[in-house]
N, C-alpha and C positions, 0 to 999 in steps of 0.2 A: 497585831502580830506585825500588820503593818509600819507600823512606827517603828519598830526595833527596824525592818528592813529602813526604815529612811533614816530611822540614823545609824546604818551598818557603816553606809552607802555614803552619809554625809560626814560622816568622821576620820575617815582616809581620804576623799575632796580634797577636804582643808586640810590636812594636811598637805598633800601634794599645793591646794596655791601657797602653803605658806611653803614648804620646802625654795620654791621660786624666792618666792616676795624675798624670804633670807637672805636664799642663793648670792645675789646683791649686795649684798652689806660684808659681807663676814666668808673670808678666805680660803678655811678648809673647810672639810667635810661633818668633824665632826663640828665645829661651832655651829655647822646652816644647819645638821639635826638637831640638836639642842634647840637651837632658835625656834627653831621651825613646829618643835612638840613643845614650848613656851607660850608659842603663839600659836597654835589652835589651844592650848586649853585655855587663853584669854579670849576665845575667837567662841567660843565652846559660855563659859561663862554669860559672855555676850550674849548670846543665841539665847539662856533659859532666862535672863530678868528681859529680854525685849518679846520670850512668847509668854512668859508671865505676867507683863504689862499689857496682855494684847487681851492675854485670856479676863485679867481683873476690867478693862474697857468693855471688852463681849460683858460683863455681868453688871454693871456700873448704863451702861447702853441701852442692850437689849434685857436683862434680867434674865433668871435662873427659867 
């Protein structure tokens, strides 16, 4: 349940950060939102990859 809450907080926060970042490069709101959604998706994929890598390192060095 706590993981679900963390994900529910993480995704909107990432989207808002991406909105600010992409707003610096685009003129219209439609372009900005579209780019922010894509950027949020990329960041979520990277976060997933990093979490899996951390879990793998944890299993290798600490064990089950």
